[in-house]
KEPA-60505 format. One line per 2 residues: number of its first residue (from 1); their letters; for each residue x, y, z of N, C-alpha, C. Coordinates in steps of 0.05 Angstrom, whole numbers, plus 5000, padded with zeros to 4 digits. Example, Ala and Ser with C-alpha at 12.3 -4.5 7.8 and 13.67 -1.06 7.14 Angstrom:
2
1	AS	5264 4886 5156 5246 4910 5156 5264 4934 5156  5257 4955 5142 5273 4979 5143 5258 5001 5157
***
This chain:
172
1	MA	4617 5103 3950 4638 5124 3960 4641 5124 3980  4618 5129 3995 4610 5137 4021 4621 5124 4033
3	SA	4607 5098 4028 4613 5077 4047 4648 5066 4053  4662 5068 4025 4687 5064 4026 4702 5085 4047
5	SF	4696 5108 4056 4701 5131 4065 4687 5132 4102  4678 5118 4091 4664 5100 4125 4681 5083 4139
7	EE	4687 5062 4123 4702 5044 4127 4729 5052 4131  4740 5067 4120 4768 5082 4120 4777 5093 4146
9	LF	4751 5116 4160 4750 5127 4181 4749 5106 4197  4731 5081 4198 4724 5057 4231 4756 5050 4237
11	RR	4764 5040 4202 4798 5038 4212 4818 5053 4218  4817 5071 4214 4834 5092 4226 4835 5091 4255
13	AL	4809 5093 4261 4790 5092 4285 4803 5076 4310  4793 5051 4293 4805 5016 4312 4835 5030 4314
15	DL	4852 5032 4292 4877 5033 4290 4888 5048 4319  4878 5080 4320 4880 5103 4339 4875 5082 4370
17	NL	4850 5075 4370 4840 5053 4396 4867 5045 4410  4876 5020 4381 4900 4999 4399 4920 5015 4401
19	RF	4927 5044 4384 4952 5048 4397 4945 5065 4421  4927 5070 4423 4916 5081 4453 4920 5069 4482
21	YG	4905 5038 4475 4914 5025 4492 4937 5002 4489  4954 5001 4473 4977 4995 4468 5001 5014 4484
23	AV	5002 5043 4485 5007 5065 4501 5000 5060 4538  4984 5058 4543 4969 5055 4565 4977 5033 4571
25	GR	4988 5016 4562 4991 4983 4574 5024 4989 4570  5039 4997 4559 5070 5007 4563 5070 5025 4589
27	LT	5059 5043 4595 5065 5072 4607 5044 5050 4640  5025 5033 4646 5018 5013 4659 5042 4998 4666
29	AD	5060 4994 4646 5075 4962 4653 5101 4984 4662  5109 5004 4655 5136 5018 4665 5123 5027 4693
31	YF	5103 5037 4700 5098 5044 4724 5110 5023 4750  5092 4998 4742 5096 4975 4763 5131 4971 4759
33	RE	5137 4970 4742 5170 4961 4740 5182 4982 4754  5169 5015 4760 5187 5035 4771 5185 5028 4798
35	AA	5148 5023 4810 5142 5022 4829 5155 4997 4849  5164 4975 4827 5173 4947 4838 5198 4965 4847
37	AA	5219 4968 4830 5247 4976 4840 5252 4994 4860  5230 5017 4865 5230 5032 4885 5223 5016 4912
39	FS	5199 4998 4919 5197 4977 4933 5222 4958 4938  5244 4951 4921 5258 4942 4923 5284 4954 4932
41	EL	5281 4980 4938 5307 4990 4948 5294 4999 4978  5274 5001 4983 5254 5008 5006 5267 4986 5019
43	SG	5260 4962 5012 5276 4933 5027 5291 4935 5031  5312 4940 5012 5338 4936 5019 5355 4956 5041
45	QQ	5344 4980 5044 5342 5001 5067 5340 4990 5090  5314 4969 5098 5304 4972 5122 5318 4947 5136
47	QP	5334 4933 5116 5347 4913 5125 5381 4920 5139  5392 4935 5158 5420 4948 5165 5439 4915 5159
49	SS	5463 4921 5146 5480 4903 5148 5488 4888 5168  5481 4892 5190 5495 4869 5208 5469 4859 5224
51	AS	5441 4860 5209 5423 4843 5223 5432 4819 5223  5406 4814 5247 5412 4785 5257 5387 4771 5243
53	PR	5385 4743 5236 5367 4734 5225 5331 4744 5231  5334 4748 5265 5310 4745 5283 5309 4783 5276
55	SA	5278 4785 5271 5267 4814 5266 5253 4822 5288  5261 4851 5292 5241 4862 5318 5213 4864 5318
57	PG	5198 4855 5348 5175 4852 5346 5160 4866 5326  5143 4867 5309 5123 4872 5294 5136 4887 5267
59	QS	5158 4872 5263 5180 4881 5234 5171 4856 5220  5161 4864 5199 5155 4830 5172 5183 4828 5169
61	TQ	5185 4800 5165 5203 4795 5146 5194 4790 5121  5174 4778 5108 5168 4763 5090 5162 4792 5068
63	AG	5177 4775 5040 5188 4795 5019 5154 4796 5001  5154 4812 4992 5122 4820 4981 5109 4855 4987
65	PV	5097 4860 4976 5077 4884 4977 5085 4895 5013  5091 4916 5009 5087 4930 5035 5072 4958 5028
67	MV	5056 4965 5054 5034 4993 5052 5062 5017 5060  5062 5036 5055 5083 5056 5063 5069 5074 5055
69	LE	5069 5101 5088 5046 5108 5099 5068 5135 5108  5068 5154 5094 5096 5180 5095 5083 5209 5090
71	AE	5092 5221 5101 5081 5251 5111 5093 5269 5134  5097 5288 5132 5105 5311 5143 5093 5308 5168
73	AG	5107 5324 5191 5092 5315 5223 5072 5342 5223  5053 5328 5237 5022 5336 5237 5013 5337 5210
75	NS	5022 5325 5194 5004 5317 5172 5000 5288 5178  4968 5274 5155 4963 5252 5151 4979 5237 5139
77	AM	4976 5208 5131 4977 5194 5106 4963 5176 5108  4953 5164 5080 4933 5151 5078 4936 5131 5051
79	GV	4921 5106 5057 4935 5083 5040 4904 5070 5041  4905 5048 5025 4879 5028 5014 4898 5008 5001
81	FL	4874 4988 5027 4876 4963 5018 4851 4944 5005  4856 4927 4999 4834 4903 4991 4830 4882 5010
83	VE	4807 4880 5018 4804 4858 5037 4773 4839 5019  4778 4812 5020 4756 4800 5009 4755 4776 5034
85	NK	4730 4772 5027 4726 4743 5048 4733 4718 5031  4744 4701 5036 4748 4676 5022 4732 4657 5036
87	LA	4723 4654 5058 4711 4636 5077 4681 4632 5063  4677 4610 5081 4656 4597 5069 4624 4616 5089
89	HD	4629 4629 5105 4610 4641 5126 4619 4676 5117  4598 4686 5135 4592 4719 5131 4614 4727 5160
91	VN	4628 4744 5152 4655 4753 5165 4645 4790 5176  4638 4794 5204 4647 4812 5208 4657 4821 5232
93	AA	4681 4841 5226 4699 4841 5241 4718 4872 5237  4734 4872 5263 4745 4902 5269 4778 4909 5244
95	MV	4780 4912 5246 4806 4920 5231 4834 4928 5257  4849 4921 5252 4866 4912 5276 4894 4916 5267
97	AT	4917 4935 5275 4934 4938 5275 4962 4928 5298  4985 4920 5297 5002 4915 5303 5018 4942 5315
99	PF	5030 4936 5343 5045 4962 5349 5071 4973 5328  5067 4994 5319 5104 5003 5304 5123 5004 5307
101	TD	5149 4993 5304 5170 4989 5316 5197 5000 5305  5209 5019 5313 5235 5022 5298 5258 5001 5297
103	PG	5287 5004 5286 5293 4991 5274 5303 4972 5305  5311 4993 5312 5320 4987 5344 5300 4969 5354
105	GL	5273 4961 5355 5252 4954 5367 5245 4969 5388  5243 4997 5390 5229 5009 5409 5201 5008 5393
107	QV	5177 5017 5413 5157 5010 5405 5143 5041 5408  5127 5044 5382 5124 5074 5383 5090 5079 5380
109	RV	5070 5094 5381 5041 5088 5379 5044 5110 5355  5027 5096 5338 5018 5112 5316 4994 5108 5314
111	PL	4973 5146 5319 4943 5137 5311 4938 5139 5284  4916 5110 5289 4914 5104 5258 4879 5110 5260
113	AF	4865 5105 5238 4840 5102 5229 4823 5092 5202  4815 5072 5211 4802 5059 5187 4777 5069 5182
115	DP	4772 5064 5149 4746 5071 5140 4743 5047 5123  4714 5032 5129 4706 5025 5155 4726 5024 5171
117	PR	4712 5022 5197 4725 5009 5226 4725 4980 5230  4700 4976 5209 4692 4947 5220 4675 4937 5192
119	IS	4675 4916 5190 4674 4901 5153 4663 4881 5156  4639 4870 5146 4618 4863 5137 4611 4845 5112
121	LK	4617 4830 5110 4628 4813 5082 4616 4783 5083  4599 4783 5061 4594 4762 5053 4604 4737 5034
123	PG	4611 4711 5034 4629 4704 5025 4638 4711 4994  4668 4716 4986 4665 4722 4965 4662 4752 4963
125	EQ	4656 4770 4980 4651 4798 4971 4672 4805 4977  4677 4835 4960 4705 4853 4974 4705 4877 4989
127	IL	4722 4890 4992 4716 4920 5006 4746 4929 5012  4748 4957 4995 4766 4978 4995 4767 4982 5027
129	VR	4799 4981 5043 4789 4999 5068 4810 5023 5063  4803 5033 5078 4820 5063 5076 4835 5061 5099
131	IQ	4859 5066 5107 4874 5076 5131 4885 5100 5131  4886 5107 5152 4902 5139 5153 4913 5144 5183
133	AT	4941 5160 5177 4952 5149 5197 4964 5179 5203  4963 5192 5224 4967 5216 5237 5001 5207 5251
135	LT	5025 5223 5229 5053 5234 5242 5047 5247 5251  5062 5242 5288 5066 5262 5301 5099 5276 5302
137	KD	5102 5291 5307 5131 5298 5321 5148 5279 5332  5137 5262 5346 5149 5241 5373 5164 5221 5354
139	LE	5156 5221 5314 5164 5200 5313 5192 5219 5292  5218 5202 5302 5242 5204 5276 5235 5216 5253
141	PE	5247 5239 5244 5243 5238 5209 5269 5215 5201  5242 5203 5174 5262 5192 5161 5273 5165 5168
143	VR	5265 5150 5196 5258 5134 5212 5234 5115 5194  5234 5082 5193 5223 5069 5180 5208 5047 5210
145	YS	5181 5064 5210 5170 5046 5236 5154 5027 5225  5162 5003 5226 5149 4976 5217 5124 4972 5233
147	GE	5102 4952 5216 5084 4943 5236 5066 4921 5222  5038 4914 5224 5029 4895 5212 4995 4913 5215
149	VS	4971 4917 5188 4947 4920 5190 4934 4889 5186  4909 4885 5194 4900 4852 5192 4872 4853 5200
151	VP	4852 4835 5183 4829 4827 5196 4843 4807 5209  4846 4800 5231 4852 4780 5240 4833 4751 5237
153	EL	4796 4754 5230 4785 4731 5237 4784 4726 5199  4808 4739 5178 4800 4738 5157 4834 4729 5148
155	PG	4831 4709 5137 4864 4692 5129 4877 4705 5106  4897 4708 5113 4914 4717 5085 4905 4753 5091
157	TR	4903 4762 5114 4894 4797 5104 4915 4813 5118  4938 4802 5127 4961 4811 5141 4976 4833 5122
159	IP	4981 4850 5128 4991 4877 5116 5012 4889 5128  5041 4874 5109 5065 4890 5125 5065 4923 5122
161	TI	5066 4939 5144 5061 4967 5131 5090 4980 5154  5095 5004 5133 5116 5023 5145 5106 5052 5151
163	VR	5107 5064 5170 5102 5090 5177 5126 5105 5177  5132 5117 5156 5151 5146 5160 5152 5169 5154
165	RR	5167 5196 5186 5153 5202 5180 5181 5225 5159  5170 5236 5141 5185 5255 5116 5193 5287 5142
167	PA	5222 5296 5132 5226 5321 5147 5220 5342 5139  5209 5363 5145 5203 5379 5140 5219 5398 5119
169	PP	5208 5410 5104 5227 5427 5084 5242 5443 5086  5259 5452 5080 5283 5474 5086 5267 5497 5092
171	KT	5272 5518 5106 5244 5551 5100 5275 5563 5088  5263 5581 5070 5273 5599 5046 5269 5617 5061
***
């Protein structure tokens, strides 16, 4: 009789685990669906209706993931990206960023810090790199400044990046 209740308890625990992981899976799918919709809206706002086929220097025209670094003036925005060495040799390289440009093509300086600033990877190794952008009052609020971060020595590491200064909250 004790084994029957143990089996029932085990079956119930297994069912509970399956329901839990099913719910987590659905939540994850919903999250990515909403994130994709948000990025689609963000991409749609980037291109003005009278946009020419040529983009401004530093602005990426490729579709796909974009890193968005956004904060109020005087604050820092942070992002993380994965770098992988798919080459057959070791790589020791610095992270690089292109200049950031506004929709009119005006270049702005955005102070960036990478952690680590240099990467050393053997073939097949990966590392997470943190990027921190300091948003100053020189950046216009709600303007999208486009650029790219990369490791030039590693093919496929170009990441289109948007820096945007949020307006200050209204004073109450």
